[in-house]
C-alpha positions as CSV (number, residue, x, y, z in Angstrom):
1,M,79.5,128.2,83.8
2,P,77.0,126.1,82.2
3,S,77.8,122.5,81.4
4,L,77.7,121.0,77.8
5,T,75.6,117.6,77.4
6,Y,76.7,115.4,74.8
7,S,74.3,112.3,73.6
8,H,77.7,110.4,73.7
9,K,80.1,110.2,76.3
10,L,83.6,111.5,74.4
11,D,86.3,109.0,74.3
12,L,89.4,111.2,73.9
13,K,91.8,108.3,73.8
14,A,89.9,106.6,71.0
15,M,89.4,110.1,69.1
16,S,93.3,110.5,69.4
17,A,93.9,107.1,68.0
18,F,92.1,107.7,65.0
19,E,93.3,111.5,64.6
20,A,96.9,109.8,64.7
21,S,96.0,106.6,62.2
22,A,94.3,109.0,59.9
23,R,96.9,111.7,59.8
24,L,99.9,109.3,60.0
25,G,98.2,106.5,57.5
26,G,97.7,103.4,59.6
27,F,97.7,102.0,63.1
28,S,101.5,101.0,63.2
29,K,102.5,104.7,62.8
30,A,100.0,105.9,65.0
31,A,101.0,103.5,67.8
32,T,104.5,104.6,67.6
33,E,103.3,108.0,68.2
34,L,101.0,107.5,71.0
35,K,103.6,104.9,72.6
36,V,101.0,102.0,72.6
37,T,100.9,98.9,70.2
38,P,99.0,99.0,66.8
39,E,96.5,96.3,68.4
40,R,95.6,98.8,71.1
41,V,95.0,101.5,68.2
42,A,92.9,99.3,66.2
43,A,90.7,98.1,69.3
44,L,90.5,102.4,70.3
45,V,89.4,103.1,66.6
46,R,87.2,100.2,66.8
47,S,85.3,101.3,69.8
48,L,84.8,104.9,68.2
49,E,83.3,102.9,65.1
50,I,80.9,100.8,67.5
51,Q,80.2,104.0,69.5
52,Y,79.2,106.0,66.4
53,G,78.0,103.1,64.5
54,A,80.3,103.7,61.5
55,E,83.2,102.4,59.8
56,L,86.1,105.1,59.8
57,F,88.9,102.4,58.2
58,E,88.6,99.6,56.0
59,R,91.3,96.9,57.5
60,H,93.1,94.6,55.1
61,T,95.9,92.2,55.5
62,S,98.3,94.8,54.0
63,G,96.8,97.7,56.4
64,E,94.5,100.3,57.0
65,K,93.0,102.6,54.6
66,L,90.2,105.5,55.5
67,T,86.5,104.9,54.3
68,Q,84.8,108.0,52.6
69,L,83.6,109.1,56.0
70,G,87.0,109.0,57.5
71,K,88.4,110.8,54.6
72,C,85.6,113.2,55.4
73,I,86.1,113.9,59.2
74,K,90.1,113.4,59.2
75,A,90.9,117.2,58.6
76,E,88.0,118.0,61.4
77,F,90.2,116.0,63.7
78,I,93.4,117.0,62.8
79,A,91.8,120.6,63.3
80,A,90.5,119.8,66.8
81,F,93.8,118.5,68.3
82,D,95.5,121.0,66.8
83,A,93.4,123.6,68.5
84,I,93.4,121.6,71.9
85,E,97.6,121.7,71.4
86,Q,97.3,125.4,71.0
87,A,95.1,125.6,74.0
88,A,97.5,123.5,76.4
89,Q,100.6,125.6,75.1
90,S,98.3,128.7,76.1
91,I,98.1,127.3,79.5
92,S,102.0,126.8,79.5
93,N,102.7,130.2,78.4
94,N,100.5,132.1,80.6
95,F,102.0,129.9,83.5
96,L,105.6,131.0,82.7
97,L,104.3,134.7,82.0
98,Q,102.8,134.7,85.6
99,S,105.8,133.0,87.4
100,K,107.9,135.5,85.7
101,E,105.6,138.3,86.9
102,Q,105.3,137.0,90.4
103,D,109.3,136.6,90.9
104,P,110.7,139.2,93.2
105,T,114.2,139.3,92.0
């Protein structure tokens, strides 16, 4: 299988923090879902912004708001993480199916 090369190392934790923050409407709600602190979510999103040189959230004392770019990529990130979740579920389903097929009883 050929290996894929990327111009940037993919930081899935940071991408997950962005996806959850965008989908749920802020760092605090994302932190609850991801079981980390809001500060950790903010730091992960910031690292993603630095890595790609683009601001994804406007930060205000009242909370965070997606930038225009953040709004544009939100649906793509949600779809990508949904696809990963479905793929993981397929692994689980196939494992259970294989286990039942191999069960001699």
